[in-house]
C-alpha positions as CSV (number, residue, x, y, z in Angstrom):
1,M,-7.0,9.3,-5.0
2,K,-3.6,8.5,-3.5
3,L,-2.8,8.0,0.0
4,T,-0.2,10.9,0.7
5,R,1.9,11.6,3.6
6,P,-0.5,14.2,4.8
7,E,-3.6,11.8,5.0
8,L,-1.5,9.1,6.7
9,E,-0.6,12.1,9.2
10,A,-4.4,13.2,9.7
11,S,-5.3,9.2,10.0
12,G,-3.1,9.1,13.0
13,L,-1.5,6.1,11.4
14,L,1.6,7.6,10.8
15,P,3.6,6.5,14.3
16,F,2.6,2.8,13.5
17,F,4.9,2.6,10.3
18,D,8.5,2.1,10.2
19,A,8.7,3.4,6.7
20,V,6.1,4.8,4.2
21,Y,6.6,4.4,0.5
22,L,4.7,6.3,-2.0
23,S,5.1,5.1,-5.3
24,S,4.7,8.5,-6.9
25,D,7.9,9.2,-5.1
26,H,9.7,6.1,-6.7
27,G,8.5,6.9,-10.0
28,V,6.5,3.7,-10.4
29,M,2.7,3.1,-10.9
30,K,1.2,0.3,-8.9
31,P,0.5,-2.5,-9.6
32,D,4.1,-2.8,-11.2
33,K,5.9,-5.0,-8.7
34,R,9.0,-2.9,-9.0
35,F,7.5,-0.8,-6.2
36,I,6.9,-3.1,-3.7
37,E,10.4,-4.6,-4.8
38,A,12.2,-1.5,-3.8
39,L,10.1,-1.6,-0.6
40,I,11.3,-5.1,0.3
41,N,14.8,-4.5,-0.8
42,G,15.1,-0.8,0.7
43,E,14.0,-2.0,4.0
44,G,15.3,-5.5,4.0
45,L,12.0,-6.7,4.8
46,D,10.8,-10.4,5.2
47,K,7.5,-10.4,2.7
48,N,6.1,-13.2,4.8
49,R,6.2,-10.9,8.0
50,S,5.0,-7.6,6.4
51,V,2.0,-5.9,5.1
52,M,1.0,-3.4,2.2
53,V,-1.2,-0.7,3.4
54,G,-3.2,1.3,0.9
55,N,-6.4,2.7,-0.5
56,E,-6.9,1.4,-3.9
57,P,-8.5,-2.0,-3.9
58,L,-7.3,-2.8,-7.4
59,T,-3.8,-1.3,-7.7
60,D,-2.5,-1.6,-4.1
61,R,-3.9,-5.4,-3.7
62,A,-2.6,-6.4,-7.1
63,A,0.9,-4.9,-6.2
64,A,1.3,-6.7,-2.9
65,D,-0.3,-9.9,-4.7
66,S,2.5,-9.9,-7.4
67,C,5.3,-10.4,-4.5
68,G,3.1,-12.7,-2.4
69,M,2.8,-9.8,0.2
70,D,-0.4,-9.6,2.3
71,S,-2.3,-6.2,2.1
72,I,-4.8,-4.1,3.8
73,I,-7.0,-1.4,2.1
74,I,-7.9,1.3,4.1
75,N,-11.4,2.5,2.9
76,S,-10.9,6.4,2.3
77,G,-14.4,7.0,1.3
78,K,-13.6,6.7,-2.4
79,R,-15.6,3.0,-2.8
80,G,-18.1,1.7,-0.7
81,K,-17.7,-1.2,1.7
82,T,-19.4,-3.7,-0.7
83,I,-17.1,-2.9,-3.7
84,I,-14.2,-3.7,-1.6
85,D,-15.6,-6.8,-0.1
86,L,-15.9,-8.2,-3.6
87,L,-12.3,-7.3,-4.7
């Protein structure tokens, strides 16, 4: 399951983001770090003051980790809390 723009809109979170980058829009599959690098470079971010938000504990967290960026995982119902806590 990918977190898409309609899911972000439905969650009420979209207004809290300066920009939304979806890996599918960039033709890169996470955890390929080129996705996070495109986001960092495209928005002129300081990775130490930024956070990657996603719903896939393995790929989203790994993509952020590959660039030294913190991440927040949203449990969109696909995995139980115990599994997310273990990752």
